[in-house]
C-alpha positions in Angstrom: -54.6 34.5 -82.8 -51.5 36.4 -83.4 -51.6 37.8 -79.9 -51.9 34.3 -78.4 -48.9 33.0 -80.4 -46.9 36.0 -79.4 -47.8 35.4 -75.7 -46.8 31.7 -76.0 -43.5 32.7 -77.4 -42.8 35.1 -74.5 -43.9 32.5 -72.1 -41.6 29.9 -73.7 -38.7 32.3 -73.6 -39.3 33.0 -69.9 -39.6 29.3 -69.2 -36.3 28.7 -71.0 -34.6 31.5 -69.0 -36.1 30.2 -65.8 -35.0 26.7 -66.7 -31.5 27.9 -67.5 -31.4 29.8 -64.2 -32.5 26.7 -62.3 -29.9 24.5 -64.1 -27.2 27.0 -63.2 -28.3 27.1 -59.6 -28.3 23.3 -59.4 -24.9 23.2 -61.0 -23.4 25.6 -58.4 -25.3 23.9 -55.6 -23.9 20.6 -56.6 -20.4 22.1 -56.9 -20.8 23.7 -53.5 -22.1 20.5 -51.9 -19.1 18.6 -53.3 -16.7 21.2 -52.0 -18.5 21.2 -48.6 -18.2 17.4 -48.5 -14.6 17.6 -49.4 -13.9 20.1 -46.7 -15.9 18.0 -44.2 -14.0 14.9 -45.1 -10.6 16.7 -44.9 -11.7 18.1 -41.5 -12.7 14.7 -40.3 -9.4 13.3 -41.4 -7.6 16.1 -39.7 -9.5 15.6 -36.4 -8.9 11.9 -36.6 -5.2 12.5 -37.1 -5.1 14.9 -34.2 -7.0 12.5 -32.0 -4.7 9.6 -32.9 -1.7 11.9 -32.2 -3.1 13.0 -28.9 -3.9 9.4 -27.8 -0.4 8.4 -28.9 1.1 11.3 -27.0 -0.8 10.4 -23.9 0.2 6.7 -24.2 3.8 7.7 -24.7 3.7 10.2 -21.8 2.2 7.6 -19.4 4.7 5.0 -20.5 7.6 7.4 -20.1 6.3 8.4 -16.7 6.0 4.8 -15.6 9.4 3.9 -17.2 11.0 6.9 -15.3 9.4 5.7 -12.0 10.9 2.2 -12.6 14.3 3.9 -13.4 14.3 5.9 -10.2 13.1 2.8 -8.2 16.0 0.7 -9.6 18.7 3.4 -9.5 17.9 4.8 -6.1 16.1 1.8 -4.5 19.1 -0.4 -5.1 21.3 1.9 -3.0 18.8 2.4 -0.1 19.4 0.1 2.9 17.4 -0.9 6.0 19.1 0.0 9.3 18.5 -1.7 12.7 19.9 -1.4 16.1 22.3 -4.0 17.5 20.9 -6.5 19.9 22.9 -4.9 22.8 22.1 -1.3 21.8 20.6 0.8 24.6 17.9 2.1 22.1 16.1 -0.3 19.8 14.5 0.6 16.5 14.9 0.8 12.7 15.3 3.4 10.1 16.7 4.1 6.6 20.0 4.9 5.1 21.6 5.0 1.6 24.9 4.5 -0.1 26.4 7.7 -1.4 29.7 8.7 -2.9 31.8 11.3 -1.0 34.0 13.9 -2.6 37.0 11.5 -2.3 35.2 8.9 -4.3 34.7 6.6 -1.3 31.2 5.2 -0.6 29.5 5.7 2.7 26.1 5.1 4.2 24.4 8.4 4.9 21.6 8.6 7.5 20.4 10.9 10.4 22.3 11.5 13.6 19.2 10.4 15.6 19.3 7.1 13.6 22.9 6.6 14.7 21.7 6.9 18.3 20.6 3.2 17.8 24.3 2.2 17.8 25.7 0.1 20.6 28.6 0.9 22.9 31.0 -0.4 20.3 29.7 2.3 17.8 28.1 -0.3 15.6 24.8 -0.6 13.7 23.3 -3.4 11.7 22.7 -2.7 7.9 20.9 -5.1 5.6 23.0 -6.3 2.7 20.0 -6.8 0.4 21.7 -7.2 -3.0 22.8 -10.7 -2.2 21.9 -12.6 0.9 19.8 -10.1 2.7 21.8 -10.6 5.9 22.2 -7.8 8.5 25.9 -6.8 8.6 27.4 -4.8 11.5 28.8 -1.5 10.3 30.8 1.2 12.3 29.5 4.7 12.7 32.2 7.0 11.1 30.9 10.4 12.2 27.8 11.9 13.8 27.0 15.4 12.7 24.6 16.4 15.5 24.2 20.0 14.5 22.5 19.1 11.2 21.2 15.6 12.1 23.5 13.7 9.8 25.6 10.6 10.2 28.1 8.7 8.1 28.4 4.9 8.5 30.8 2.5 6.9 29.5 1.6 3.4 28.8 -1.9 2.2 30.9 -3.5 -0.5 29.5 -3.9 -4.0 27.4 -0.8 -4.0 27.9 1.9 -6.6 26.5 4.7 -4.4 24.3 7.7 -5.3 25.7 11.0 -6.3 25.0 14.5 -4.9 22.9 16.7 -7.3 22.3 20.4 -7.3 20.6 22.6 -4.7 16.8 22.3 -5.3 14.3 25.1 -5.6 10.8 25.7 -4.3 8.2 23.7 -6.3 10.8 21.1 -7.5 9.4 17.6 -7.6 11.3 15.1 -5.4 11.1 11.4 -4.7 11.9 9.7 -1.4 12.6 6.0 -0.9 12.7 4.4 2.5 11.5 1.8 5.0 8.6 3.4 6.9 7.4 1.6 10.1 10.1 -1.0 9.6 8.2 -2.5 6.7 9.1 -3.0 3.0 10.7 -0.3 0.8 8.2 2.5 0.0 8.4 5.3 -2.6 6.7 8.7 -2.2 6.8 11.8 -4.3 5.9 15.4 -3.8 7.2 19.0 -4.2 9.2 21.4 -2.1 6.8 23.9 -0.4 9.3 26.2 1.3 12.7 26.6 3.0 12.3 27.4 6.7 13.7 27.1 10.2 12.0 24.5 12.3 12.2 23.8 16.0 12.2 20.1 16.9 12.3 18.6 20.4 15.4 16.7 21.4 15.6 14.0 24.1 18.4 15.4 26.2 18.5 16.6 29.8 17.4 20.2 30.2 20.7 21.1 31.9 22.5 20.2 28.6 20.2 22.3 26.5 22.7 25.0 25.7 24.1 26.3 22.5 23.3 28.5 19.5 20.7 26.1 18.1 19.2 25.0 21.3 16.6 26.7 23.4 14.3 25.7 26.3 10.5 25.9 25.8 8.3 26.1 28.8 4.9 24.5 28.5 2.2 25.2 31.0 0.2 22.1 31.9 -2.6 23.3 34.2 -0.8 22.9 37.6 2.8 22.6 36.6 5.3 23.8 33.9 7.3 21.3 31.8 10.5 22.3 30.1 11.3 20.9 26.6 14.6 21.3 24.8 14.2 22.4 21.2 16.8 22.4 18.4 16.5 24.8 15.5 17.2 23.4 12.0 17.5 24.9 8.6 15.1 22.7 6.7 13.2 22.0 3.5 9.5 21.7 3.8 7.8 19.3 1.4 4.4 17.7 0.9 5.9 14.2 0.6 4.2 11.7 2.9 6.7 10.3 5.5 6.3 8.2 8.6 8.5 6.8 11.4 11.2 4.8 9.9 11.6 7.1 6.9 14.3 9.0 8.8 17.4 8.8 6.6 15.5 8.3 3.4 17.2 10.0 0.4 15.2 12.8 -1.4 16.3 12.7 -5.1 15.7 14.8 -8.2 14.4 13.8 -11.6 17.8 12.2 -12.4 18.0 10.3 -9.2 20.7 12.5 -7.6 20.5 13.3 -3.9 19.3 16.8 -3.0 18.0 16.2 0.6 17.5 13.6 3.3 14.4 13.1 5.4 14.9 13.8 9.2 11.4 14.7 10.4 7.7 15.1 9.5 4.8 17.3 10.4 2.7 15.5 13.1 -0.6 16.6 11.5 -0.1 16.2 7.7 2.9 13.7 7.8 4.6 15.9 5.3 8.3 15.3 5.2 11.0 17.7 6.4 14.4 17.5 4.8 18.0 18.4 5.8 19.1 21.2 3.5 21.4 20.4 0.6 24.2 22.7 1.8 24.6 20.7 5.0 24.8 17.4 3.2 27.4 18.8 0.8 29.5 20.2 3.6 29.7 16.8 5.3 30.5 14.8 2.1 33.1 17.4 1.0 35.0 16.6 4.2 35.4 12.9 3.1 
């Protein structure tokens, strides 16, 4: 009997010890669970904040990008003009030009020399005065810079004019605004791919194809040889889509300042080719 009582006491003690151990484990498990829930909640709150901040950042970025596009469209587009040949011009067609401020502070219309080939015998072109009536107003060609395919035309009154920026670098993002195919104003953007020398065919008699930048290319067409006059240009190669009528379109930087001007495009990709910055600056510095 005494042995049974002694065994019960030992069993009772072990049960109490086991019970105390289980209670301690439950206490720590409860404490750990609460801590884990708190960490999980804090993590969820943090991730929610990060998500909201990310979404807010994306929205702000998209809004800022759109707002900047509108800014460039207004600042540059308001100075870009549609150019047409006069009714009595030997050559008929249309292109683009833009108002720009020369070194003297005077405002001119800058375009390409091959655009100014649309002038009549009185040295006049028609420029659309779009800020008010939309009428086409005759304007005199001031200077044709054939060597670098640039041309200055009398500016229209009431235009502030764009300003010249800084020489661009490879991979810089640029925007062009012009009137491709004689249609409405169109905006394109892209990046500078390279600076290169390009040979472009010019429509002049072969006997006049003489000079440092001119060379004659002989093309073999089965039974005869055709000679083509090529002019070598220092140029900026871009991936900006351009089409006929974009000639004379300004290429501007992020601030809307002129860093180039479209004068040709690749026949396969339609990527724009620009007159180099230095040639534009040289011309404007003379005025």
